[in-house]
N, CA, C and O atoms as a Tripos MOL2 file, in Angstrom:
@<TRIPOS>MOLECULE
protein
  320   319    80     0     0
PROTEIN
NO_CHARGES

@<TRIPOS>ATOM
      1 N          82.7220   79.7630   90.6020 N.3       1 LYS1
      2 CA         83.6840   80.1770   91.2180 C.3       1 LYS1
      3 C          85.0170   81.6050   91.0410 C.2       1 LYS1
      4 O          85.7410   82.0060   90.1290 O.2       1 LYS1
      5 N          84.8740   81.8250   91.8730 N.am      2 VAL2
      6 CA         85.3640   83.3110   92.2910 C.3       2 VAL2
      7 C          87.0910   82.8710   92.1270 C.2       2 VAL2
      8 O          87.6550   81.9420   92.7050 O.2       2 VAL2
      9 N          87.7630   83.9690   91.0420 N.am      3 ARG3
     10 CA         89.1660   83.2660   91.2100 C.3       3 ARG3
     11 C          90.2190   84.7530   91.1940 C.2       3 ARG3
     12 O          91.4110   84.7400   91.5050 O.2       3 ARG3
     13 N          89.3620   86.0960   90.7120 N.am      4 THR4
     14 CA         89.9630   86.7750   90.8620 C.3       4 THR4
     15 C          89.7630   87.7390   92.2520 C.2       4 THR4
     16 O          88.7330   87.5920   92.9110 O.2       4 THR4
     17 N          90.7950   88.7330   92.6710 N.am      5 SER5
     18 CA         90.2880   89.2950   94.0070 C.3       5 SER5
     19 C          89.4800   90.3690   94.1570 C.2       5 SER5
     20 O          89.0110   90.7350   95.2350 O.2       5 SER5
     21 N          89.3040   90.8860   93.1030 N.am      6 SER6
     22 CA         88.1570   92.0080   92.6800 C.3       6 SER6
     23 C          86.9990   91.2800   92.9340 C.2       6 SER6
     24 O          86.2380   91.6230   93.8380 O.2       6 SER6
     25 N          86.7350   90.0730   92.0570 N.am      7 LYS7
     26 CA         85.3510   89.1810   92.2930 C.3       7 LYS7
     27 C          85.3100   88.9490   93.3900 C.2       7 LYS7
     28 O          84.4360   89.5090   94.0510 O.2       7 LYS7
     29 N          86.2150   88.0480   94.0290 N.am      8 ALA8
     30 CA         86.6240   87.7280   95.7640 C.3       8 ALA8
     31 C          85.6230   88.7610   96.5680 C.2       8 ALA8
     32 O          84.6630   88.4380   97.2670 O.2       8 ALA8
     33 N          86.0890   90.0510   96.2940 N.am      9 ILE9
     34 CA         85.4620   91.0790   97.1590 C.3       9 ILE9
     35 C          84.3850   91.6350   96.5580 C.2       9 ILE9
     36 O          84.2050   92.7540   97.0390 O.2       9 ILE9
     37 N          83.6020   91.3750   95.7450 N.am     10 ALA10
     38 CA         82.7940   91.9590   95.2300 C.3      10 ALA10
     39 C          81.7410   90.6980   96.0660 C.2      10 ALA10
     40 O          81.0950   90.9560   97.0820 O.2      10 ALA10
     41 N          81.7530   89.5400   95.4820 N.am     11 ARG11
     42 CA         81.1160   88.2810   96.2220 C.3      11 ARG11
     43 C          80.9930   88.2850   97.7580 C.2      11 ARG11
     44 O          79.9810   88.0160   98.4060 O.2      11 ARG11
     45 N          82.3100   88.6700   98.2630 N.am     12 LEU12
     46 CA         81.9510   89.4550  100.1170 C.3      12 LEU12
     47 C          81.4270   90.3910  100.5300 C.2      12 LEU12
     48 O          81.0540   90.4790  101.7000 O.2      12 LEU12
     49 N          81.2700   91.3800   99.5760 N.am     13 GLN13
     50 CA         80.4130   92.1840   99.5400 C.3      13 GLN13
     51 C          78.2670   91.6160   99.5460 C.2      13 GLN13
     52 O          77.2530   91.9100  100.1790 O.2      13 GLN13
     53 N          78.5740   90.9280   98.6860 N.am     14 GLU14
     54 CA         77.0620   90.4360   98.4920 C.3      14 GLU14
     55 C          76.7700   89.6790   99.7400 C.2      14 GLU14
     56 O          75.8110   89.8310  100.4960 O.2      14 GLU14
     57 N          77.9490   88.6730   99.8450 N.am     15 ILE15
     58 CA         77.5080   87.9650  101.2670 C.3      15 ILE15
     59 C          76.8660   88.7980  102.5570 C.2      15 ILE15
     60 O          75.7050   88.5730  102.9000 O.2      15 ILE15
     61 N          77.7180   89.8010  103.2720 N.am     16 VAL16
     62 CA         77.5190   90.5910  103.9710 C.3      16 VAL16
     63 C          75.9480   91.5200  103.5670 C.2      16 VAL16
     64 O          75.0020   91.6470  104.3440 O.2      16 VAL16
     65 N          75.9910   91.8010  102.8580 N.am     17 ALA17
     66 CA         74.7630   92.3400  102.3830 C.3      17 ALA17
     67 C          73.4350   91.6200  102.7500 C.2      17 ALA17
     68 O          72.3860   92.0480  103.2330 O.2      17 ALA17
     69 N          73.9220   90.1100  102.2700 N.am     18 GLU18
     70 CA         72.6610   89.1310  102.2660 C.3      18 GLU18
     71 C          72.5780   88.9470  104.0210 C.2      18 GLU18
     72 O          71.5380   89.0980  104.6620 O.2      18 GLU18
     73 N          73.4750   88.7080  104.4170 N.am     19 ARG19
     74 CA         73.2300   88.0500  105.9470 C.3      19 ARG19
     75 C          73.1000   89.5780  106.8700 C.2      19 ARG19
     76 O          72.7960   89.6490  108.0610 O.2      19 ARG19
     77 N          73.3710   90.5540  106.0960 N.am     20 ALA20
     78 CA         72.8480   92.0350  106.9510 C.3      20 ALA20
     79 C          71.2950   91.9910  107.0350 C.2      20 ALA20
     80 O          70.5980   92.2250  108.0220 O.2      20 ALA20
     81 N          70.9620   91.6880  105.9560 N.am     21 GLY21
     82 CA         69.2390   92.1580  105.2080 C.3      21 GLY21
     83 C          69.1030   93.7330  105.5330 C.2      21 GLY21
     84 O          69.9610   94.6130  105.4720 O.2      21 GLY21
     85 N          67.9650   93.7880  105.8380 N.am     22 THR22
     86 CA         67.8300   95.1540  106.3390 C.3      22 THR22
     87 C          67.2330   95.3390  108.0920 C.2      22 THR22
     88 O          66.4530   96.2010  108.4990 O.2      22 THR22
     89 N          67.8810   94.2550  108.8770 N.am     23 SER23
     90 CA         67.5610   94.7140  110.2090 C.3      23 SER23
     91 C          69.1910   95.2710  110.3750 C.2      23 SER23
     92 O          70.1480   95.1610  109.6080 O.2      23 SER23
     93 N          69.0680   95.8750  111.6370 N.am     24 GLU24
     94 CA         69.8270   96.9160  112.0710 C.3      24 GLU24
     95 C          70.9410   95.9810  112.7130 C.2      24 GLU24
     96 O          70.7050   95.1650  113.6040 O.2      24 GLU24
     97 N          72.2640   96.2230  112.1070 N.am     25 VAL25
     98 CA         73.5690   95.0350  112.5250 C.3      25 VAL25
     99 C          74.5650   96.0500  112.8650 C.2      25 VAL25
    100 O          74.2860   97.1780  112.4570 O.2      25 VAL25
    101 N          75.8020   95.9080  113.5970 N.am     26 ASP26
    102 CA         77.1770   95.9970  113.3680 C.3      26 ASP26
    103 C          78.0920   95.5340  112.2420 C.2      26 ASP26
    104 O          77.8550   94.4150  111.7870 O.2      26 ASP26
    105 N          78.9010   96.0900  111.8310 N.am     27 ILE27
    106 CA         79.9940   95.4240  110.9840 C.3      27 ILE27
    107 C          80.9930   95.7810  111.5200 C.2      27 ILE27
    108 O          81.1240   96.9000  112.0160 O.2      27 ILE27
    109 N          82.0270   94.7320  111.5110 N.am     28 ALA28
    110 CA         83.4730   94.7970  111.1250 C.3      28 ALA28
    111 C          84.2350   94.2510  110.0570 C.2      28 ALA28
    112 O          84.1540   93.1160  109.5880 O.2      28 ALA28
    113 N          84.9960   95.1980  109.7180 N.am     29 VAL29
    114 CA         85.7030   94.9730  108.2750 C.3      29 VAL29
    115 C          87.3470   94.6280  108.9510 C.2      29 VAL29
    116 O          87.9360   95.5300  109.5460 O.2      29 VAL29
    117 N          87.8820   93.4710  108.8100 N.am     30 HIS30
    118 CA         89.4230   93.4600  109.1950 C.3      30 HIS30
    119 C          89.9190   93.3360  107.7500 C.2      30 HIS30
    120 O          89.3690   93.1440  106.6650 O.2      30 HIS30
    121 N          91.1720   93.5190  108.1640 N.am     31 HIS31
    122 CA         92.3980   93.6090  106.9390 C.3      31 HIS31
    123 C          93.7070   93.3930  107.5790 C.2      31 HIS31
    124 O          93.6970   93.7490  108.7570 O.2      31 HIS31
    125 N          94.9530   92.8670  107.1220 N.am     32 LEU32
    126 CA         96.1420   92.7860  107.2960 C.3      32 LEU32
    127 C          96.7770   93.1640  105.9380 C.2      32 LEU32
    128 O          96.6090   92.6170  104.8480 O.2      32 LEU32
    129 N          97.8030   94.5790  106.3670 N.am     33 ALA33
    130 CA         98.1170   95.2770  105.8010 C.3      33 ALA33
    131 C          97.3700   95.8250  104.2800 C.2      33 ALA33
    132 O          97.8730   96.0090  103.1720 O.2      33 ALA33
    133 N          96.3210   95.9450  104.6510 N.am     34 ALA34
    134 CA         95.4810   96.5740  103.5170 C.3      34 ALA34
    135 C          94.4720   97.6150  103.8220 C.2      34 ALA34
    136 O          93.2820   97.5860  103.5100 O.2      34 ALA34
    137 N          95.1710   98.6330  104.5420 N.am     35 PRO35
    138 CA         93.8470   99.6150  104.8220 C.3      35 PRO35
    139 C          93.2370  100.5370  103.7610 C.2      35 PRO35
    140 O          92.1600  101.0690  104.0300 O.2      35 PRO35
    141 N          93.8760  100.7980  102.4740 N.am     36 ASP36
    142 CA         93.0170  101.4490  101.5610 C.3      36 ASP36
    143 C          91.9530  100.6410  101.2380 C.2      36 ASP36
    144 O          90.7960  101.0230  101.4190 O.2      36 ASP36
    145 N          92.3510   99.0530  100.5600 N.am     37 ARG37
    146 CA         91.1720   98.1810  100.3480 C.3      37 ARG37
    147 C          90.2160   98.1630  101.4250 C.2      37 ARG37
    148 O          89.0570   98.3580  101.0610 O.2      37 ARG37
    149 N          90.4080   97.9710  102.7040 N.am     38 ALA38
    150 CA         89.3780   97.8610  103.7080 C.3      38 ALA38
    151 C          88.7170   99.0080  103.7830 C.2      38 ALA38
    152 O          87.5130   98.9570  104.0320 O.2      38 ALA38
    153 N          89.3630  100.2780  103.5860 N.am     39 ALA39
    154 CA         88.1810  101.7070  103.8030 C.3      39 ALA39
    155 C          87.3780  101.4310  102.5410 C.2      39 ALA39
    156 O          86.1620  101.6030  102.6170 O.2      39 ALA39
    157 N          87.8310  101.0820  101.5500 N.am     40 ALA40
    158 CA         87.1140  101.2750  100.0380 C.3      40 ALA40
    159 C          85.9960  100.2130  100.3870 C.2      40 ALA40
    160 O          84.8500  100.6480  100.2730 O.2      40 ALA40
    161 N          86.1250   98.8950  100.7930 N.am     41 PHE41
    162 CA         85.3430   97.7650  101.0310 C.3      41 PHE41
    163 C          84.4140   98.5210  101.8980 C.2      41 PHE41
    164 O          83.2930   98.1760  101.5250 O.2      41 PHE41
    165 N          84.3000   99.3860  102.8770 N.am     42 ALA42
    166 CA         83.7580   99.8240  104.0970 C.3      42 ALA42
    167 C          82.8290  100.8570  103.7140 C.2      42 ALA42
    168 O          81.7020  100.9950  104.1910 O.2      42 ALA42
    169 N          83.4220  101.6580  102.7270 N.am     43 ASP43
    170 CA         82.6660  102.7940  102.3220 C.3      43 ASP43
    171 C          81.6520  101.8030  101.3560 C.2      43 ASP43
    172 O          80.6010  102.4070  101.1410 O.2      43 ASP43
    173 N          81.6770  100.4400  100.7090 N.am     44 ARG44
    174 CA         80.8840  100.3840   99.3740 C.3      44 ARG44
    175 C          79.3070   99.9600  100.7690 C.2      44 ARG44
    176 O          78.1330  100.3290  100.7530 O.2      44 ARG44
    177 N          80.1100   99.0370  101.8150 N.am     45 LEU45
    178 CA         78.9680   98.2870  102.4360 C.3      45 LEU45
    179 C          78.0530   99.5890  103.1210 C.2      45 LEU45
    180 O          76.8420   99.5300  103.3360 O.2      45 LEU45
    181 N          78.9640  100.8080  103.4140 N.am     46 ARG46
    182 CA         78.0120  101.9180  103.8750 C.3      46 ARG46
    183 C          76.7850  102.4030  103.0290 C.2      46 ARG46
    184 O          75.7910  102.9410  103.5190 O.2      46 ARG46
    185 N          77.0210  102.0870  101.3910 N.am     47 GLU47
    186 CA         75.9100  102.2530  100.4920 C.3      47 GLU47
    187 C          75.0830  101.1100  100.0090 C.2      47 GLU47
    188 O          74.2760  100.9760   99.0890 O.2      47 GLU47
    189 N          75.6180  100.2330  101.0600 N.am     48 ARG48
    190 CA         74.8360   98.7660  100.3280 C.3      48 ARG48
    191 C          73.9480   98.0540  101.5860 C.2      48 ARG48
    192 O          73.0120   97.2820  101.3850 O.2      48 ARG48
    193 N          74.4300   98.4690  102.9230 N.am     49 VAL49
    194 CA         73.6320   97.8760  103.4600 C.3      49 VAL49
    195 C          72.6840   99.0530  104.7260 C.2      49 VAL49
    196 O          73.1980   99.6510  105.6710 O.2      49 VAL49
    197 N          71.2600   99.0670  104.3130 N.am     50 PRO50
    198 CA         70.2660   99.8450  105.0380 C.3      50 PRO50
    199 C          70.4860  100.2300  106.6250 C.2      50 PRO50
    200 O          70.5180  101.3100  107.2160 O.2      50 PRO50
    201 N          70.6370   98.7190  107.0920 N.am     51 GLY51
    202 CA         70.6610   98.8220  108.7310 C.3      51 GLY51
    203 C          71.6330   99.2200  109.4310 C.2      51 GLY51
    204 O          71.5690   99.3890  110.6490 O.2      51 GLY51
    205 N          72.9430   99.4700  108.5100 N.am     52 LEU52
    206 CA         74.1050   99.4090  109.0080 C.3      52 LEU52
    207 C          74.2040  100.4770  110.2200 C.2      52 LEU52
    208 O          73.9040  101.6520  110.0070 O.2      52 LEU52
    209 N          74.5690  100.1080  111.3070 N.am     53 MET53
    210 CA         74.3150  100.9260  112.6580 C.3      53 MET53
    211 C          75.4460  101.7220  113.0220 C.2      53 MET53
    212 O          75.5260  102.9420  113.1630 O.2      53 MET53
    213 N          76.6830  100.4300  113.2050 N.am     54 ASP54
    214 CA         77.9700  101.1480  113.2340 C.3      54 ASP54
    215 C          79.1660  100.1530  112.6410 C.2      54 ASP54
    216 O          79.1470   98.9300  112.7820 O.2      54 ASP54
    217 N          80.0310  100.7670  112.0720 N.am     55 LEU55
    218 CA         80.8940  100.0230  111.4280 C.3      55 LEU55
    219 C          82.4870  100.5060  111.6640 C.2      55 LEU55
    220 O          83.0030  101.6210  111.5950 O.2      55 LEU55
    221 N          83.0460   99.1630  111.9770 N.am     56 HIS56
    222 CA         84.5900   99.3370  112.5410 C.3      56 HIS56
    223 C          85.4500   99.1530  111.3020 C.2      56 HIS56
    224 O          84.9250   98.8250  110.2380 O.2      56 HIS56
    225 N          86.9760   99.3900  111.4300 N.am     57 VAL57
    226 CA         87.7980   98.6520  110.3860 C.3      57 VAL57
    227 C          89.0060   98.8320  111.1600 C.2      57 VAL57
    228 O          89.3140   99.8190  111.8290 O.2      57 VAL57
    229 N          89.6900   97.7000  110.9800 N.am     58 SER58
    230 CA         90.7610   97.1710  112.2450 C.3      58 SER58
    231 C          91.7810   96.2530  111.2370 C.2      58 SER58
    232 O          91.5390   95.6980  110.1660 O.2      58 SER58
    233 N          92.8700   96.3250  111.9440 N.am     59 GLU59
    234 CA         93.8040   95.5420  111.3260 C.3      59 GLU59
    235 C          93.7590   93.9460  112.0870 C.2      59 GLU59
    236 O          93.6820   93.9670  113.3150 O.2      59 GLU59
    237 N          93.7980   92.7950  111.5120 N.am     60 VAL60
    238 CA         94.0030   91.2840  112.6220 C.3      60 VAL60
    239 C          95.0980   91.4420  113.0220 C.2      60 VAL60
    240 O          95.9410   92.2700  112.6750 O.2      60 VAL60
    241 N          95.1450   90.5360  113.8860 N.am     61 GLY61
    242 CA         96.5170   90.4660  114.9130 C.3      61 GLY61
    243 C          97.5660   89.5130  114.3730 C.2      61 GLY61
    244 O          97.4990   89.2010  113.1840 O.2      61 GLY61
    245 N          98.5220   89.0260  115.1350 N.am     62 ALA62
    246 CA         99.4890   88.0480  114.6280 C.3      62 ALA62
    247 C          99.3670   86.7960  114.3530 C.2      62 ALA62
    248 O         100.0760   86.3280  113.4620 O.2      62 ALA62
    249 N          98.2390   85.7900  115.2050 N.am     63 VAL63
    250 CA         97.8230   84.9560  115.2540 C.3      63 VAL63
    251 C          97.1390   84.5960  113.9610 C.2      63 VAL63
    252 O          97.4230   83.5850  113.3170 O.2      63 VAL63
    253 N          96.1450   85.5510  113.5860 N.am     64 ILE64
    254 CA         95.3250   85.1620  112.2790 C.3      64 ILE64
    255 C          96.3460   85.6310  110.8070 C.2      64 ILE64
    256 O          96.3330   85.3340  109.6130 O.2      64 ILE64
    257 N          97.1020   86.4340  111.6160 N.am     65 GLY65
    258 CA         98.1540   86.9610  110.3340 C.3      65 GLY65
    259 C          98.8010   86.0790  109.8450 C.2      65 GLY65
    260 O          98.7940   85.8270  108.6410 O.2      65 GLY65
    261 N          99.5420   85.3980  110.8030 N.am     66 ALA66
    262 CA        100.3260   84.3250  110.5200 C.3      66 ALA66
    263 C          99.3490   83.3120  109.6750 C.2      66 ALA66
    264 O         100.0470   82.5150  109.0490 O.2      66 ALA66
    265 N          98.5540   83.1930  109.5590 N.am     67 HIS67
    266 CA         97.9750   81.7730  108.7010 C.3      67 HIS67
    267 C          97.4780   82.4440  107.3330 C.2      67 HIS67
    268 O          97.4840   81.6820  106.3670 O.2      67 HIS67
    269 N          97.0730   83.6860  107.1210 N.am     68 THR68
    270 CA         96.7380   84.4160  106.1940 C.3      68 THR68
    271 C          97.7450   85.0550  105.1750 C.2      68 THR68
    272 O          97.9120   84.6690  104.0180 O.2      68 THR68
    273 N          98.3580   86.0450  105.7660 N.am     69 GLY69
    274 CA         99.1250   86.7020  105.1320 C.3      69 GLY69
    275 C          99.0860   88.1400  104.4240 C.2      69 GLY69
    276 O          97.9000   88.3780  104.6520 O.2      69 GLY69
    277 N          99.3820   88.8770  103.9680 N.am     70 PRO70
    278 CA         99.1460   89.9680  103.7850 C.3      70 PRO70
    279 C          98.0910   90.4180  102.8950 C.2      70 PRO70
    280 O          97.9140   89.5480  102.0420 O.2      70 PRO70
    281 N          97.2960   91.4330  102.7290 N.am     71 GLY71
    282 CA         96.2460   91.4610  101.9350 C.3      71 GLY71
    283 C          94.8110   91.0570  102.3090 C.2      71 GLY71
    284 O          93.9020   91.5880  101.6710 O.2      71 GLY71
    285 N          94.4730   90.0570  103.4010 N.am     72 LEU72
    286 CA         93.7070   89.8100  104.0780 C.3      72 LEU72
    287 C          92.5230   90.7950  103.8700 C.2      72 LEU72
    288 O          92.7920   91.9890  104.0010 O.2      72 LEU72
    289 N          91.0220   90.3840  103.5100 N.am     73 LEU73
    290 CA         90.1270   91.4210  103.7690 C.3      73 LEU73
    291 C          88.8590   90.3260  104.2780 C.2      73 LEU73
    292 O          88.4370   89.4370  103.5380 O.2      73 LEU73
    293 N          88.3950   90.5470  105.5390 N.am     74 GLY74
    294 CA         86.9970   89.6770  106.0130 C.3      74 GLY74
    295 C          86.3760   90.5980  106.5180 C.2      74 GLY74
    296 O          86.9910   91.6000  106.8840 O.2      74 GLY74
    297 N          85.0170   90.5020  106.6660 N.am     75 ALA75
    298 CA         83.8950   91.4690  107.5410 C.3      75 ALA75
    299 C          83.1050   90.1770  108.4060 C.2      75 ALA75
    300 O          83.0510   88.9730  108.1540 O.2      75 ALA75
    301 N          82.5750   90.9200  109.4310 N.am     76 VAL76
    302 CA         81.6310   90.3020  110.7570 C.3      76 VAL76
    303 C          80.6070   91.0830  110.4690 C.2      76 VAL76
    304 O          80.7940   92.2680  110.1930 O.2      76 VAL76
    305 N          79.1660   90.4350  110.4960 N.am     77 VAL77
    306 CA         78.2510   90.8340  110.8480 C.3      77 VAL77
    307 C          77.4460   90.3770  111.8970 C.2      77 VAL77
    308 O          76.9980   89.2390  112.0370 O.2      77 VAL77
    309 N          77.2360   91.7370  112.9150 N.am     78 SER78
    310 CA         76.6380   91.4190  114.0040 C.3      78 SER78
    311 C          75.1260   91.7080  114.1190 C.2      78 SER78
    312 O          74.8360   92.8300  113.7030 O.2      78 SER78
    313 N          74.4140   91.2050  114.4360 N.am     79 PRO79
    314 CA         72.8840   91.7220  114.6870 C.3      79 PRO79
    315 C          72.7660   92.3680  116.3500 C.2      79 PRO79
    316 O          73.3540   91.9620  117.3520 O.2      79 PRO79
    317 N          71.7190   93.5900  116.2070 N.am     80 ARG80
    318 CA         72.1440   94.3440  116.9610 C.3      80 ARG80
    319 C          71.0650   93.6360  118.5090 C.2      80 ARG80
    320 O          71.1730   94.1490  119.6230 O.2      80 ARG80
@<TRIPOS>BOND
     1     1     2 1
     2     2     3 1
     3     3     4 2
     4     3     5 am
     5     5     6 1
     6     6     7 1
     7     7     8 2
     8     7     9 am
     9     9    10 1
    10    10    11 1
    11    11    12 2
    12    11    13 am
    13    13    14 1
    14    14    15 1
    15    15    16 2
    16    15    17 am
    17    17    18 1
    18    18    19 1
    19    19    20 2
    20    19    21 am
    21    21    22 1
    22    22    23 1
    23    23    24 2
    24    23    25 am
    25    25    26 1
    26    26    27 1
    27    27    28 2
    28    27    29 am
    29    29    30 1
    30    30    31 1
    31    31    32 2
    32    31    33 am
    33    33    34 1
    34    34    35 1
    35    35    36 2
    36    35    37 am
    37    37    38 1
    38    38    39 1
    39    39    40 2
    40    39    41 am
    41    41    42 1
    42    42    43 1
    43    43    44 2
    44    43    45 am
    45    45    46 1
    46    46    47 1
    47    47    48 2
    48    47    49 am
    49    49    50 1
    50    50    51 1
    51    51    52 2
    52    51    53 am
    53    53    54 1
    54    54    55 1
    55    55    56 2
    56    55    57 am
    57    57    58 1
    58    58    59 1
    59    59    60 2
    60    59    61 am
    61    61    62 1
    62    62    63 1
    63    63    64 2
    64    63    65 am
    65    65    66 1
    66    66    67 1
    67    67    68 2
    68    67    69 am
    69    69    70 1
    70    70    71 1
    71    71    72 2
    72    71    73 am
    73    73    74 1
    74    74    75 1
    75    75    76 2
    76    75    77 am
    77    77    78 1
    78    78    79 1
    79    79    80 2
    80    79    81 am
    81    81    82 1
    82    82    83 1
    83    83    84 2
    84    83    85 am
    85    85    86 1
    86    86    87 1
    87    87    88 2
    88    87    89 am
    89    89    90 1
    90    90    91 1
    91    91    92 2
    92    91    93 am
    93    93    94 1
    94    94    95 1
    95    95    96 2
    96    95    97 am
    97    97    98 1
    98    98    99 1
    99    99   100 2
   100    99   101 am
   101   101   102 1
   102   102   103 1
   103   103   104 2
   104   103   105 am
   105   105   106 1
   106   106   107 1
   107   107   108 2
   108   107   109 am
   109   109   110 1
   110   110   111 1
   111   111   112 2
   112   111   113 am
   113   113   114 1
   114   114   115 1
   115   115   116 2
   116   115   117 am
   117   117   118 1
   118   118   119 1
   119   119   120 2
   120   119   121 am
   121   121   122 1
   122   122   123 1
   123   123   124 2
   124   123   125 am
   125   125   126 1
   126   126   127 1
   127   127   128 2
   128   127   129 am
   129   129   130 1
   130   130   131 1
   131   131   132 2
   132   131   133 am
   133   133   134 1
   134   134   135 1
   135   135   136 2
   136   135   137 am
   137   137   138 1
   138   138   139 1
   139   139   140 2
   140   139   141 am
   141   141   142 1
   142   142   143 1
   143   143   144 2
   144   143   145 am
   145   145   146 1
   146   146   147 1
   147   147   148 2
   148   147   149 am
   149   149   150 1
   150   150   151 1
   151   151   152 2
   152   151   153 am
   153   153   154 1
   154   154   155 1
   155   155   156 2
   156   155   157 am
   157   157   158 1
   158   158   159 1
   159   159   160 2
   160   159   161 am
   161   161   162 1
   162   162   163 1
   163   163   164 2
   164   163   165 am
   165   165   166 1
   166   166   167 1
   167   167   168 2
   168   167   169 am
   169   169   170 1
   170   170   171 1
   171   171   172 2
   172   171   173 am
   173   173   174 1
   174   174   175 1
   175   175   176 2
   176   175   177 am
   177   177   178 1
   178   178   179 1
   179   179   180 2
   180   179   181 am
   181   181   182 1
   182   182   183 1
   183   183   184 2
   184   183   185 am
   185   185   186 1
   186   186   187 1
   187   187   188 2
   188   187   189 am
   189   189   190 1
   190   190   191 1
   191   191   192 2
   192   191   193 am
   193   193   194 1
   194   194   195 1
   195   195   196 2
   196   195   197 am
   197   197   198 1
   198   198   199 1
   199   199   200 2
   200   199   201 am
   201   201   202 1
   202   202   203 1
   203   203   204 2
   204   203   205 am
   205   205   206 1
   206   206   207 1
   207   207   208 2
   208   207   209 am
   209   209   210 1
   210   210   211 1
   211   211   212 2
   212   211   213 am
   213   213   214 1
   214   214   215 1
   215   215   216 2
   216   215   217 am
   217   217   218 1
   218   218   219 1
   219   219   220 2
   220   219   221 am
   221   221   222 1
   222   222   223 1
   223   223   224 2
   224   223   225 am
   225   225   226 1
   226   226   227 1
   227   227   228 2
   228   227   229 am
   229   229   230 1
   230   230   231 1
   231   231   232 2
   232   231   233 am
   233   233   234 1
   234   234   235 1
   235   235   236 2
   236   235   237 am
   237   237   238 1
   238   238   239 1
   239   239   240 2
   240   239   241 am
   241   241   242 1
   242   242   243 1
   243   243   244 2
   244   243   245 am
   245   245   246 1
   246   246   247 1
   247   247   248 2
   248   247   249 am
   249   249   250 1
   250   250   251 1
   251   251   252 2
   252   251   253 am
   253   253   254 1
   254   254   255 1
   255   255   256 2
   256   255   257 am
   257   257   258 1
   258   258   259 1
   259   259   260 2
   260   259   261 am
   261   261   262 1
   262   262   263 1
   263   263   264 2
   264   263   265 am
   265   265   266 1
   266   266   267 1
   267   267   268 2
   268   267   269 am
   269   269   270 1
   270   270   271 1
   271   271   272 2
   272   271   273 am
   273   273   274 1
   274   274   275 1
   275   275   276 2
   276   275   277 am
   277   277   278 1
   278   278   279 1
   279   279   280 2
   280   279   281 am
   281   281   282 1
   282   282   283 1
   283   283   284 2
   284   283   285 am
   285   285   286 1
   286   286   287 1
   287   287   288 2
   288   287   289 am
   289   289   290 1
   290   290   291 1
   291   291   292 2
   292   291   293 am
   293   293   294 1
   294   294   295 1
   295   295   296 2
   296   295   297 am
   297   297   298 1
   298   298   299 1
   299   299   300 2
   300   299   301 am
   301   301   302 1
   302   302   303 1
   303   303   304 2
   304   303   305 am
   305   305   306 1
   306   306   307 1
   307   307   308 2
   308   307   309 am
   309   309   310 1
   310   310   311 1
   311   311   312 2
   312   311   313 am
   313   313   314 1
   314   314   315 1
   315   315   316 2
   316   315   317 am
   317   317   318 1
   318   318   319 1
   319   319   320 2
@<TRIPOS>SUBSTRUCTURE
     1 LYS1         2 RESIDUE 1 A LYS
     2 VAL2         6 RESIDUE 1 A VAL
     3 ARG3        10 RESIDUE 1 A ARG
     4 THR4        14 RESIDUE 1 A THR
     5 SER5        18 RESIDUE 1 A SER
     6 SER6        22 RESIDUE 1 A SER
     7 LYS7        26 RESIDUE 1 A LYS
     8 ALA8        30 RESIDUE 1 A ALA
     9 ILE9        34 RESIDUE 1 A ILE
    10 ALA10       38 RESIDUE 1 A ALA
    11 ARG11       42 RESIDUE 1 A ARG
    12 LEU12       46 RESIDUE 1 A LEU
    13 GLN13       50 RESIDUE 1 A GLN
    14 GLU14       54 RESIDUE 1 A GLU
    15 ILE15       58 RESIDUE 1 A ILE
    16 VAL16       62 RESIDUE 1 A VAL
    17 ALA17       66 RESIDUE 1 A ALA
    18 GLU18       70 RESIDUE 1 A GLU
    19 ARG19       74 RESIDUE 1 A ARG
    20 ALA20       78 RESIDUE 1 A ALA
    21 GLY21       82 RESIDUE 1 A GLY
    22 THR22       86 RESIDUE 1 A THR
    23 SER23       90 RESIDUE 1 A SER
    24 GLU24       94 RESIDUE 1 A GLU
    25 VAL25       98 RESIDUE 1 A VAL
    26 ASP26      102 RESIDUE 1 A ASP
    27 ILE27      106 RESIDUE 1 A ILE
    28 ALA28      110 RESIDUE 1 A ALA
    29 VAL29      114 RESIDUE 1 A VAL
    30 HIS30      118 RESIDUE 1 A HIS
    31 HIS31      122 RESIDUE 1 A HIS
    32 LEU32      126 RESIDUE 1 A LEU
    33 ALA33      130 RESIDUE 1 A ALA
    34 ALA34      134 RESIDUE 1 A ALA
    35 PRO35      138 RESIDUE 1 A PRO
    36 ASP36      142 RESIDUE 1 A ASP
    37 ARG37      146 RESIDUE 1 A ARG
    38 ALA38      150 RESIDUE 1 A ALA
    39 ALA39      154 RESIDUE 1 A ALA
    40 ALA40      158 RESIDUE 1 A ALA
    41 PHE41      162 RESIDUE 1 A PHE
    42 ALA42      166 RESIDUE 1 A ALA
    43 ASP43      170 RESIDUE 1 A ASP
    44 ARG44      174 RESIDUE 1 A ARG
    45 LEU45      178 RESIDUE 1 A LEU
    46 ARG46      182 RESIDUE 1 A ARG
    47 GLU47      186 RESIDUE 1 A GLU
    48 ARG48      190 RESIDUE 1 A ARG
    49 VAL49      194 RESIDUE 1 A VAL
    50 PRO50      198 RESIDUE 1 A PRO
    51 GLY51      202 RESIDUE 1 A GLY
    52 LEU52      206 RESIDUE 1 A LEU
    53 MET53      210 RESIDUE 1 A MET
    54 ASP54      214 RESIDUE 1 A ASP
    55 LEU55      218 RESIDUE 1 A LEU
    56 HIS56      222 RESIDUE 1 A HIS
    57 VAL57      226 RESIDUE 1 A VAL
    58 SER58      230 RESIDUE 1 A SER
    59 GLU59      234 RESIDUE 1 A GLU
    60 VAL60      238 RESIDUE 1 A VAL
    61 GLY61      242 RESIDUE 1 A GLY
    62 ALA62      246 RESIDUE 1 A ALA
    63 VAL63      250 RESIDUE 1 A VAL
    64 ILE64      254 RESIDUE 1 A ILE
    65 GLY65      258 RESIDUE 1 A GLY
    66 ALA66      262 RESIDUE 1 A ALA
    67 HIS67      266 RESIDUE 1 A HIS
    68 THR68      270 RESIDUE 1 A THR
    69 GLY69      274 RESIDUE 1 A GLY
    70 PRO70      278 RESIDUE 1 A PRO
    71 GLY71      282 RESIDUE 1 A GLY
    72 LEU72      286 RESIDUE 1 A LEU
    73 LEU73      290 RESIDUE 1 A LEU
    74 GLY74      294 RESIDUE 1 A GLY
    75 ALA75      298 RESIDUE 1 A ALA
    76 VAL76      302 RESIDUE 1 A VAL
    77 VAL77      306 RESIDUE 1 A VAL
    78 SER78      310 RESIDUE 1 A SER
    79 PRO79      314 RESIDUE 1 A PRO
    80 ARG80      318 RESIDUE 1 A ARG
């Protein structure tokens, strides 16, 4: 079980890399009030995902933010 935020982010990075594999993919990193953490996460994904074609970092909207709260960090992997 993952219980700390640093371990959760490391696990999220592993999941994204597994889902991306070696195929060409686009990745979106989403955050809420955590632009520095999202940028650092995006940088690690650039190093770890060999088939990364395009990477977007954006803040989530109010609807998702109302359910999650500040500090949210997530990723979407989209095959090309």
